[in-house]
Backbone as XML, in Angstrom:
<?xml version="1.0"?>
<chain id="A" units="angstrom">
  <residue number="1" name="MET">
    <atom name="N" x="0.801" y="-1.175" z="0.043"/>
    <atom name="CA" x="-0.024" y="0.045" z="0.007"/>
    <atom name="C" x="0.834" y="1.235" z="-0.016"/>
  </residue>
  <residue number="2" name="THR">
    <atom name="N" x="0.595" y="2.067" z="-0.898"/>
    <atom name="CA" x="1.412" y="3.291" z="-1.106"/>
    <atom name="C" x="1.131" y="4.353" z="0.062"/>
  </residue>
  <residue number="3" name="ASP">
    <atom name="N" x="1.971" y="5.334" z="0.187"/>
    <atom name="CA" x="1.766" y="6.388" z="1.238"/>
    <atom name="C" x="0.415" y="7.078" z="1.009"/>
  </residue>
  <residue number="4" name="THR">
    <atom name="N" x="0.170" y="7.508" z="-0.241"/>
    <atom name="CA" x="-1.105" y="8.170" z="-0.578"/>
    <atom name="C" x="-2.309" y="7.300" z="-0.234"/>
  </residue>
  <residue number="5" name="GLU">
    <atom name="N" x="-2.267" y="6.068" z="-0.502"/>
    <atom name="CA" x="-3.400" y="5.165" z="-0.193"/>
    <atom name="C" x="-3.688" y="5.153" z="1.357"/>
  </residue>
  <residue number="6" name="LYS">
    <atom name="N" x="-2.537" y="5.178" z="2.100"/>
    <atom name="CA" x="-2.685" y="5.149" z="3.553"/>
    <atom name="C" x="-3.393" y="6.414" z="4.047"/>
  </residue>
  <residue number="7" name="ILE">
    <atom name="N" x="-2.957" y="7.523" z="3.517"/>
    <atom name="CA" x="-3.539" y="8.802" z="3.788"/>
    <atom name="C" x="-4.966" y="8.892" z="3.470"/>
  </residue>
  <residue number="8" name="ILE">
    <atom name="N" x="-5.383" y="8.399" z="2.235"/>
    <atom name="CA" x="-6.703" y="8.421" z="1.778"/>
    <atom name="C" x="-7.570" y="7.600" z="2.756"/>
  </residue>
  <residue number="9" name="ASN">
    <atom name="N" x="-7.033" y="6.387" z="3.208"/>
    <atom name="CA" x="-7.789" y="5.565" z="4.076"/>
    <atom name="C" x="-8.051" y="6.265" z="5.352"/>
  </residue>
  <residue number="10" name="ARG">
    <atom name="N" x="-7.069" y="6.977" z="5.858"/>
    <atom name="CA" x="-7.193" y="7.628" z="7.136"/>
    <atom name="C" x="-8.370" y="8.787" z="7.086"/>
  </residue>
  <residue number="11" name="VAL">
    <atom name="N" x="-8.298" y="9.452" z="5.935"/>
    <atom name="CA" x="-9.280" y="10.561" z="5.748"/>
    <atom name="C" x="-10.661" y="9.871" z="5.584"/>
  </residue>
  <residue number="12" name="LYS">
    <atom name="N" x="-10.809" y="8.838" z="4.818"/>
    <atom name="CA" x="-11.989" y="8.103" z="4.441"/>
    <atom name="C" x="-12.597" y="7.510" z="5.721"/>
  </residue>
  <residue number="13" name="LYS">
    <atom name="N" x="-11.748" y="7.100" z="6.640"/>
    <atom name="CA" x="-12.207" y="6.435" z="7.797"/>
    <atom name="C" x="-12.974" y="7.448" z="8.662"/>
  </residue>
  <residue number="14" name="LYS">
    <atom name="N" x="-12.550" y="8.756" z="8.657"/>
    <atom name="CA" x="-13.298" y="9.780" z="9.390"/>
    <atom name="C" x="-14.474" y="10.363" z="8.577"/>
  </residue>
  <residue number="15" name="PHE">
    <atom name="N" x="-14.248" y="10.395" z="7.288"/>
    <atom name="CA" x="-15.209" y="10.959" z="6.331"/>
    <atom name="C" x="-15.369" y="10.096" z="5.162"/>
  </residue>
  <residue number="16" name="PRO">
    <atom name="N" x="-16.244" y="9.136" z="5.177"/>
    <atom name="CA" x="-16.369" y="8.034" z="4.115"/>
    <atom name="C" x="-16.781" y="8.699" z="2.732"/>
  </residue>
  <residue number="17" name="ASN">
    <atom name="N" x="-17.412" y="9.801" z="2.724"/>
    <atom name="CA" x="-17.822" y="10.347" z="1.482"/>
    <atom name="C" x="-16.870" y="11.471" z="0.965"/>
  </residue>
  <residue number="18" name="ALA">
    <atom name="N" x="-15.582" y="11.535" z="1.469"/>
    <atom name="CA" x="-14.664" y="12.505" z="0.987"/>
    <atom name="C" x="-14.253" y="12.203" z="-0.389"/>
  </residue>
  <residue number="19" name="LYS">
    <atom name="N" x="-14.149" y="13.347" z="-1.206"/>
    <atom name="CA" x="-13.760" y="13.173" z="-2.643"/>
    <atom name="C" x="-12.937" y="14.362" z="-3.073"/>
  </residue>
  <residue number="20" name="MET">
    <atom name="N" x="-12.035" y="14.095" z="-4.013"/>
    <atom name="CA" x="-11.124" y="15.146" z="-4.480"/>
    <atom name="C" x="-11.782" y="15.925" z="-5.563"/>
  </residue>
  <residue number="21" name="LEU">
    <atom name="N" x="-11.843" y="17.239" z="-5.589"/>
    <atom name="CA" x="-12.403" y="18.090" z="-6.596"/>
    <atom name="C" x="-11.454" y="19.193" z="-6.999"/>
  </residue>
  <residue number="22" name="PHE">
    <atom name="N" x="-11.770" y="19.836" z="-8.127"/>
    <atom name="CA" x="-10.999" y="20.993" z="-8.558"/>
    <atom name="C" x="-11.852" y="22.285" z="-8.190"/>
  </residue>
  <residue number="23" name="ASP">
    <atom name="N" x="-11.087" y="23.302" z="-7.836"/>
    <atom name="CA" x="-11.782" y="24.617" z="-7.699"/>
    <atom name="C" x="-11.822" y="25.411" z="-8.926"/>
  </residue>
  <residue number="24" name="SER">
    <atom name="N" x="-12.125" y="26.633" z="-8.957"/>
    <atom name="CA" x="-12.162" y="27.435" z="-10.188"/>
    <atom name="C" x="-10.728" y="27.791" z="-10.662"/>
  </residue>
  <residue number="25" name="GLU">
    <atom name="N" x="-9.827" y="27.735" z="-9.907"/>
    <atom name="CA" x="-8.371" y="27.922" z="-10.318"/>
    <atom name="C" x="-7.613" y="26.724" z="-10.620"/>
  </residue>
  <residue number="26" name="LYS">
    <atom name="N" x="-8.304" y="25.600" z="-10.735"/>
    <atom name="CA" x="-7.711" y="24.337" z="-11.138"/>
    <atom name="C" x="-6.857" y="23.780" z="-9.938"/>
  </residue>
  <residue number="27" name="ASN">
    <atom name="N" x="-7.048" y="24.189" z="-8.815"/>
    <atom name="CA" x="-6.406" y="23.541" z="-7.602"/>
    <atom name="C" x="-7.236" y="22.479" z="-7.055"/>
  </residue>
  <residue number="28" name="LEU">
    <atom name="N" x="-6.493" y="21.423" z="-6.571"/>
    <atom name="CA" x="-7.280" y="20.285" z="-5.970"/>
    <atom name="C" x="-7.545" y="20.538" z="-4.528"/>
  </residue>
  <residue number="29" name="TYR">
    <atom name="N" x="-8.631" y="19.980" z="-4.044"/>
    <atom name="CA" x="-9.008" y="19.974" z="-2.633"/>
    <atom name="C" x="-9.892" y="18.815" z="-2.323"/>
  </residue>
  <residue number="30" name="ILE">
    <atom name="N" x="-10.036" y="18.425" z="-1.067"/>
    <atom name="CA" x="-10.801" y="17.321" z="-0.612"/>
    <atom name="C" x="-12.078" y="17.960" z="-0.171"/>
  </residue>
  <residue number="31" name="ASP">
    <atom name="N" x="-13.222" y="17.517" z="-0.659"/>
    <atom name="CA" x="-14.563" y="17.914" z="-0.333"/>
    <atom name="C" x="-15.283" y="16.982" z="0.475"/>
  </residue>
  <residue number="32" name="VAL">
    <atom name="N" x="-15.878" y="17.386" z="1.661"/>
    <atom name="CA" x="-16.672" y="16.619" z="2.402"/>
    <atom name="C" x="-18.066" y="17.285" z="2.668"/>
  </residue>
  <residue number="33" name="ASN">
    <atom name="N" x="-19.129" y="16.906" z="2.022"/>
    <atom name="CA" x="-20.391" y="17.406" z="2.093"/>
    <atom name="C" x="-20.451" y="18.974" z="1.863"/>
  </residue>
  <residue number="34" name="GLY">
    <atom name="N" x="-19.650" y="19.270" z="0.754"/>
    <atom name="CA" x="-19.631" y="20.753" z="0.372"/>
    <atom name="C" x="-18.636" y="21.595" z="1.151"/>
  </residue>
  <residue number="35" name="ILE">
    <atom name="N" x="-17.810" y="21.015" z="1.969"/>
    <atom name="CA" x="-16.855" y="21.719" z="2.751"/>
    <atom name="C" x="-15.482" y="21.372" z="2.256"/>
  </residue>
  <residue number="36" name="ASN">
    <atom name="N" x="-14.669" y="22.436" z="1.974"/>
    <atom name="CA" x="-13.258" y="22.273" z="1.511"/>
    <atom name="C" x="-12.410" y="22.075" z="2.731"/>
  </residue>
  <residue number="37" name="LEU">
    <atom name="N" x="-11.909" y="20.976" z="3.016"/>
    <atom name="CA" x="-11.119" y="20.703" z="4.229"/>
    <atom name="C" x="-9.905" y="21.574" z="4.476"/>
  </residue>
  <residue number="38" name="SER">
    <atom name="N" x="-9.218" y="21.824" z="3.324"/>
    <atom name="CA" x="-7.990" y="22.770" z="3.289"/>
    <atom name="C" x="-8.392" y="24.150" z="3.578"/>
  </residue>
  <residue number="39" name="GLU">
    <atom name="N" x="-9.409" y="24.580" z="2.930"/>
    <atom name="CA" x="-9.790" y="25.960" z="3.229"/>
    <atom name="C" x="-10.223" y="26.206" z="4.679"/>
  </residue>
  <residue number="40" name="GLN">
    <atom name="N" x="-10.829" y="25.181" z="5.220"/>
    <atom name="CA" x="-11.407" y="25.247" z="6.574"/>
    <atom name="C" x="-10.321" y="25.705" z="7.522"/>
  </residue>
  <residue number="41" name="HIS">
    <atom name="N" x="-9.074" y="25.372" z="7.406"/>
    <atom name="CA" x="-7.948" y="25.656" z="8.290"/>
    <atom name="C" x="-6.956" y="26.525" z="7.531"/>
  </residue>
  <residue number="42" name="LEU">
    <atom name="N" x="-7.395" y="27.238" z="6.494"/>
    <atom name="CA" x="-6.441" y="28.146" z="5.769"/>
    <atom name="C" x="-5.191" y="27.473" z="5.257"/>
  </residue>
  <residue number="43" name="LEU">
    <atom name="N" x="-5.245" y="26.300" z="4.855"/>
    <atom name="CA" x="-4.117" y="25.589" z="4.239"/>
    <atom name="C" x="-3.854" y="26.012" z="2.820"/>
  </residue>
  <residue number="44" name="PRO">
    <atom name="N" x="-2.665" y="26.047" z="2.297"/>
    <atom name="CA" x="-2.438" y="26.512" z="0.961"/>
    <atom name="C" x="-2.960" y="25.708" z="-0.113"/>
  </residue>
  <residue number="45" name="PRO">
    <atom name="N" x="-3.331" y="26.281" z="-1.216"/>
    <atom name="CA" x="-3.922" y="25.346" z="-2.337"/>
    <atom name="C" x="-2.826" y="24.511" z="-3.017"/>
  </residue>
  <residue number="46" name="THR">
    <atom name="N" x="-3.189" y="23.468" z="-3.655"/>
    <atom name="CA" x="-2.172" y="22.636" z="-4.307"/>
    <atom name="C" x="-2.773" y="22.048" z="-5.525"/>
  </residue>
  <residue number="47" name="LYS">
    <atom name="N" x="-1.847" y="21.709" z="-6.478"/>
    <atom name="CA" x="-2.262" y="21.047" z="-7.769"/>
    <atom name="C" x="-1.852" y="19.571" z="-7.802"/>
  </residue>
  <residue number="48" name="ASP">
    <atom name="N" x="-1.274" y="19.122" z="-6.676"/>
    <atom name="CA" x="-0.790" y="17.753" z="-6.586"/>
    <atom name="C" x="-1.801" y="16.899" z="-5.744"/>
  </residue>
  <residue number="49" name="PRO">
    <atom name="N" x="-2.242" y="15.783" z="-6.321"/>
    <atom name="CA" x="-3.248" y="14.979" z="-5.629"/>
    <atom name="C" x="-2.806" y="14.447" z="-4.235"/>
  </residue>
  <residue number="50" name="HIS">
    <atom name="N" x="-1.540" y="14.063" z="-4.220"/>
    <atom name="CA" x="-1.024" y="13.543" z="-2.873"/>
    <atom name="C" x="-0.990" y="14.564" z="-1.914"/>
  </residue>
  <residue number="51" name="ARG">
    <atom name="N" x="-0.605" y="15.723" z="-2.279"/>
    <atom name="CA" x="-0.529" y="16.924" z="-1.383"/>
    <atom name="C" x="-1.926" y="17.334" z="-0.857"/>
  </residue>
  <residue number="52" name="ALA">
    <atom name="N" x="-2.928" y="17.171" z="-1.793"/>
    <atom name="CA" x="-4.360" y="17.482" z="-1.383"/>
    <atom name="C" x="-4.812" y="16.576" z="-0.253"/>
  </residue>
  <residue number="53" name="TRP">
    <atom name="N" x="-4.504" y="15.224" z="-0.457"/>
    <atom name="CA" x="-4.909" y="14.388" z="0.656"/>
    <atom name="C" x="-4.112" y="14.569" z="1.915"/>
  </residue>
  <residue number="54" name="GLU">
    <atom name="N" x="-2.881" y="14.963" z="1.838"/>
    <atom name="CA" x="-2.033" y="15.343" z="2.981"/>
    <atom name="C" x="-2.701" y="16.518" z="3.688"/>
  </residue>
  <residue number="55" name="MET">
    <atom name="N" x="-3.141" y="17.507" z="2.964"/>
    <atom name="CA" x="-3.732" y="18.711" z="3.550"/>
    <atom name="C" x="-5.023" y="18.299" z="4.304"/>
  </residue>
  <residue number="56" name="ALA">
    <atom name="N" x="-5.748" y="17.332" z="3.652"/>
    <atom name="CA" x="-6.980" y="16.928" z="4.288"/>
    <atom name="C" x="-6.667" y="16.219" z="5.636"/>
  </residue>
  <residue number="57" name="GLU">
    <atom name="N" x="-5.664" y="15.388" z="5.597"/>
    <atom name="CA" x="-5.274" y="14.641" z="6.802"/>
    <atom name="C" x="-4.744" y="15.636" z="7.836"/>
  </residue>
  <residue number="58" name="LEU">
    <atom name="N" x="-4.024" y="16.686" z="7.482"/>
    <atom name="CA" x="-3.535" y="17.633" z="8.463"/>
    <atom name="C" x="-4.811" y="18.370" z="9.058"/>
  </residue>
  <residue number="59" name="SER">
    <atom name="N" x="-5.779" y="18.685" z="8.107"/>
    <atom name="CA" x="-6.971" y="19.385" z="8.671"/>
    <atom name="C" x="-7.665" y="18.537" z="9.669"/>
  </residue>
  <residue number="60" name="LEU">
    <atom name="N" x="-7.758" y="17.159" z="9.445"/>
    <atom name="CA" x="-8.293" y="16.343" z="10.438"/>
    <atom name="C" x="-7.551" y="16.414" z="11.761"/>
  </residue>
  <residue number="61" name="LYS">
    <atom name="N" x="-6.240" y="16.346" z="11.773"/>
    <atom name="CA" x="-5.438" y="16.458" z="12.957"/>
    <atom name="C" x="-5.633" y="17.782" z="13.670"/>
  </residue>
  <residue number="62" name="MET">
    <atom name="N" x="-5.741" y="18.825" z="12.945"/>
    <atom name="CA" x="-5.929" y="20.204" z="13.514"/>
    <atom name="C" x="-7.262" y="20.244" z="14.167"/>
  </residue>
  <residue number="63" name="THR">
    <atom name="N" x="-8.312" y="19.739" z="13.497"/>
    <atom name="CA" x="-9.585" y="19.724" z="14.203"/>
    <atom name="C" x="-9.585" y="18.820" z="15.469"/>
  </residue>
  <residue number="64" name="GLN">
    <atom name="N" x="-8.963" y="17.746" z="15.380"/>
    <atom name="CA" x="-8.978" y="16.814" z="16.616"/>
    <atom name="C" x="-8.189" y="17.612" z="17.746"/>
  </residue>
  <residue number="65" name="ASN">
    <atom name="N" x="-7.139" y="18.304" z="17.417"/>
    <atom name="CA" x="-6.414" y="19.040" z="18.451"/>
    <atom name="C" x="-7.266" y="20.194" z="18.967"/>
  </residue>
  <residue number="66" name="PHE">
    <atom name="N" x="-7.979" y="20.892" z="18.164"/>
    <atom name="CA" x="-8.858" y="22.052" z="18.593"/>
    <atom name="C" x="-9.870" y="21.363" z="19.556"/>
  </residue>
  <residue number="67" name="ASN">
    <atom name="N" x="-10.483" y="20.319" z="19.159"/>
    <atom name="CA" x="-11.571" y="19.783" z="19.957"/>
    <atom name="C" x="-11.005" y="19.324" z="21.239"/>
  </residue>
  <residue number="68" name="ARG">
    <atom name="N" x="-9.775" y="18.869" z="21.346"/>
    <atom name="CA" x="-9.303" y="18.316" z="22.596"/>
    <atom name="C" x="-8.790" y="19.400" z="23.519"/>
  </residue>
  <residue number="69" name="THR">
    <atom name="N" x="-8.400" y="20.474" z="22.978"/>
    <atom name="CA" x="-7.796" y="21.481" z="23.840"/>
    <atom name="C" x="-8.562" y="22.777" z="23.948"/>
  </residue>
  <residue number="70" name="HIS">
    <atom name="N" x="-9.697" y="22.852" z="23.350"/>
    <atom name="CA" x="-10.541" y="24.035" z="23.314"/>
    <atom name="C" x="-11.114" y="24.258" z="24.843"/>
  </residue>
  <residue number="71" name="PRO">
    <atom name="N" x="-10.993" y="25.543" z="25.244"/>
    <atom name="CA" x="-11.532" y="25.755" z="26.626"/>
    <atom name="C" x="-13.044" y="25.483" z="26.866"/>
  </residue>
  <residue number="72" name="LEU">
    <atom name="N" x="-13.781" y="25.520" z="25.820"/>
    <atom name="CA" x="-15.225" y="25.294" z="25.966"/>
    <atom name="C" x="-15.638" y="23.906" z="25.537"/>
  </residue>
  <residue number="73" name="ARG">
    <atom name="N" x="-14.658" y="23.032" z="25.438"/>
    <atom name="CA" x="-15.006" y="21.633" z="24.979"/>
    <atom name="C" x="-15.872" y="20.925" z="26.007"/>
  </residue>
  <residue number="74" name="THR">
    <atom name="N" x="-15.898" y="21.345" z="27.258"/>
    <atom name="CA" x="-16.739" y="20.698" z="28.207"/>
    <atom name="C" x="-18.181" y="20.888" z="27.946"/>
  </residue>
  <residue number="75" name="ASP">
    <atom name="N" x="-18.534" y="21.876" z="27.196"/>
    <atom name="CA" x="-19.964" y="22.100" z="26.770"/>
    <atom name="C" x="-20.440" y="20.972" z="25.933"/>
  </residue>
  <residue number="76" name="ASN">
    <atom name="N" x="-19.542" y="20.209" z="25.239"/>
    <atom name="CA" x="-19.837" y="19.194" z="24.325"/>
    <atom name="C" x="-20.116" y="17.881" z="25.045"/>
  </residue>
  <residue number="77" name="TYR">
    <atom name="N" x="-19.595" y="17.775" z="26.284"/>
    <atom name="CA" x="-19.615" y="16.474" z="27.035"/>
    <atom name="C" x="-20.176" y="16.850" z="28.364"/>
  </residue>
  <residue number="78" name="SER">
    <atom name="N" x="-20.989" y="15.842" z="28.900"/>
    <atom name="CA" x="-21.540" y="16.057" z="30.217"/>
    <atom name="C" x="-20.433" y="15.678" z="31.218"/>
  </residue>
  <residue number="79" name="SER">
    <atom name="N" x="-20.148" y="16.563" z="32.146"/>
    <atom name="CA" x="-19.189" y="16.376" z="33.144"/>
    <atom name="C" x="-19.600" y="15.289" z="34.126"/>
  </residue>
  <residue number="80" name="ASN">
    <atom name="N" x="-20.908" y="15.137" z="34.373"/>
    <atom name="CA" x="-21.395" y="14.056" z="35.254"/>
    <atom name="C" x="-21.099" y="12.731" z="34.615"/>
  </residue>
  <residue number="81" name="ASP">
    <atom name="N" x="-21.246" y="12.500" z="33.318"/>
    <atom name="CA" x="-20.947" y="11.288" z="32.656"/>
    <atom name="C" x="-19.488" y="10.903" z="32.817"/>
  </residue>
  <residue number="82" name="THR">
    <atom name="N" x="-18.667" y="12.067" z="32.620"/>
    <atom name="CA" x="-17.228" y="11.831" z="32.672"/>
    <atom name="C" x="-16.886" y="11.385" z="34.188"/>
  </residue>
  <residue number="83" name="LYS">
    <atom name="N" x="-17.447" y="11.997" z="35.118"/>
    <atom name="CA" x="-17.139" y="11.693" z="36.535"/>
    <atom name="C" x="-17.579" y="10.257" z="36.813"/>
  </residue>
  <residue number="84" name="LYS">
    <atom name="N" x="-18.734" y="9.850" z="36.393"/>
    <atom name="CA" x="-19.238" y="8.516" z="36.575"/>
    <atom name="C" x="-18.316" y="7.441" z="35.921"/>
  </residue>
  <residue number="85" name="ARG">
    <atom name="N" x="-17.827" y="7.772" z="34.719"/>
    <atom name="CA" x="-16.950" y="6.805" z="34.043"/>
    <atom name="C" x="-15.639" y="6.690" z="34.809"/>
  </residue>
  <residue number="86" name="ILE">
    <atom name="N" x="-15.080" y="7.780" z="35.256"/>
    <atom name="CA" x="-13.792" y="7.733" z="35.955"/>
    <atom name="C" x="-13.970" y="7.017" z="37.334"/>
  </residue>
  <residue number="87" name="ASN">
    <atom name="N" x="-15.036" y="7.297" z="37.978"/>
    <atom name="CA" x="-15.282" y="6.692" z="39.337"/>
    <atom name="C" x="-15.515" y="5.128" z="39.210"/>
  </residue>
  <residue number="88" name="LYS">
    <atom name="N" x="-16.155" y="4.763" z="38.067"/>
    <atom name="CA" x="-16.332" y="3.358" z="37.884"/>
    <atom name="C" x="-14.970" y="2.705" z="37.507"/>
  </residue>
  <residue number="89" name="ARG">
    <atom name="N" x="-14.158" y="3.335" z="36.806"/>
    <atom name="CA" x="-12.814" y="2.786" z="36.440"/>
    <atom name="C" x="-12.035" y="2.643" z="37.811"/>
  </residue>
  <residue number="90" name="ARG">
    <atom name="N" x="-12.038" y="3.700" z="38.583"/>
    <atom name="CA" x="-11.323" y="3.601" z="39.883"/>
    <atom name="C" x="-11.855" y="2.472" z="40.830"/>
  </residue>
  <residue number="91" name="LYS">
    <atom name="N" x="-13.245" y="2.435" z="40.815"/>
    <atom name="CA" x="-13.825" y="1.388" z="41.640"/>
    <atom name="C" x="-13.446" y="-0.068" z="41.212"/>
  </residue>
  <residue number="92" name="ASN">
    <atom name="N" x="-13.501" y="-0.253" z="39.882"/>
    <atom name="CA" x="-13.006" y="-1.607" z="39.394"/>
    <atom name="C" x="-11.532" y="-1.912" z="39.709"/>
  </residue>
  <residue number="93" name="LYS">
    <atom name="N" x="-10.685" y="-0.890" z="39.562"/>
    <atom name="CA" x="-9.318" y="-0.970" z="39.906"/>
    <atom name="C" x="-9.113" y="-1.305" z="41.366"/>
  </residue>
  <residue number="94" name="SER">
    <atom name="N" x="-9.841" y="-0.655" z="42.286"/>
    <atom name="CA" x="-9.630" y="-0.892" z="43.738"/>
    <atom name="C" x="-10.117" y="-2.287" z="44.016"/>
  </residue>
  <residue number="95" name="MET">
    <atom name="N" x="-11.131" y="-2.738" z="43.381"/>
    <atom name="CA" x="-11.628" y="-4.146" z="43.608"/>
    <atom name="C" x="-10.633" y="-5.160" z="43.169"/>
  </residue>
  <residue number="96" name="ASP">
    <atom name="N" x="-9.938" y="-4.877" z="42.079"/>
    <atom name="CA" x="-8.882" y="-5.724" z="41.708"/>
    <atom name="C" x="-7.737" y="-5.849" z="42.773"/>
  </residue>
  <residue number="97" name="TYR">
    <atom name="N" x="-7.454" y="-4.802" z="43.415"/>
    <atom name="CA" x="-6.329" y="-4.794" z="44.368"/>
    <atom name="C" x="-6.757" y="-5.767" z="45.542"/>
  </residue>
  <residue number="98" name="PHE">
    <atom name="N" x="-8.053" y="-5.781" z="45.864"/>
    <atom name="CA" x="-8.437" y="-6.676" z="46.995"/>
    <atom name="C" x="-8.733" y="-8.059" z="46.653"/>
  </residue>
  <residue number="99" name="GLY">
    <atom name="N" x="-8.559" y="-8.439" z="45.357"/>
    <atom name="CA" x="-8.722" y="-9.761" z="44.882"/>
    <atom name="C" x="-10.215" y="-10.171" z="44.811"/>
  </residue>
  <residue number="100" name="LEU">
    <atom name="N" x="-11.028" y="-9.148" z="44.601"/>
    <atom name="CA" x="-12.449" y="-9.426" z="44.429"/>
    <atom name="C" x="-12.809" y="-9.968" z="43.001"/>
  </residue>
  <residue number="101" name="PHE">
    <atom name="N" x="-11.892" y="-9.728" z="42.067"/>
    <atom name="CA" x="-12.095" y="-10.284" z="40.768"/>
    <atom name="C" x="-11.099" y="-11.456" z="40.625"/>
  </residue>
  <residue number="102" name="GLY">
    <atom name="N" x="-11.466" y="-12.584" z="40.175"/>
    <atom name="CA" x="-10.707" y="-13.769" z="40.082"/>
    <atom name="C" x="-9.653" y="-13.628" z="39.029"/>
  </residue>
  <residue number="103" name="ASN">
    <atom name="N" x="-8.549" y="-14.285" z="39.193"/>
    <atom name="CA" x="-7.519" y="-14.401" z="38.179"/>
    <atom name="C" x="-7.511" y="-15.686" z="37.467"/>
  </residue>
  <residue number="104" name="ASP">
    <atom name="N" x="-8.568" y="-15.823" z="36.651"/>
    <atom name="CA" x="-8.770" y="-16.996" z="35.888"/>
    <atom name="C" x="-7.744" y="-17.179" z="34.852"/>
  </residue>
</chain>
C-alpha cells in the first residue's frame, strides 16, 4: 500500500464520502459534504493529488487538536458522565487490588 493510499484511508475512515475536486483555479481540494477541508484551516492550495490528501489529513489532525484543547470543549460533554466513568474505572481498579475479581 502506497503512502497516498494510507492517507486516503485515514481521511475516508473519518469522512467516508470525502472526494477530490477542482476549484475554479484548477487547484485540488478534498470535499466533504460541500466543505473544503483545506480552506477550513487556511491551508495553501495545491495542484498535486497526494498533497491535497495530505492537507485533508492535516486538517483532520488540527480539528482533533482543537476539539481536545478548546476551553469550551466541556460544553460538548456532560461532566457528570465523565465523573461516573472515571469513578467506575477507579472502583473496578480498587476491587482488583483486594482480589475481588478472580485471576482465571
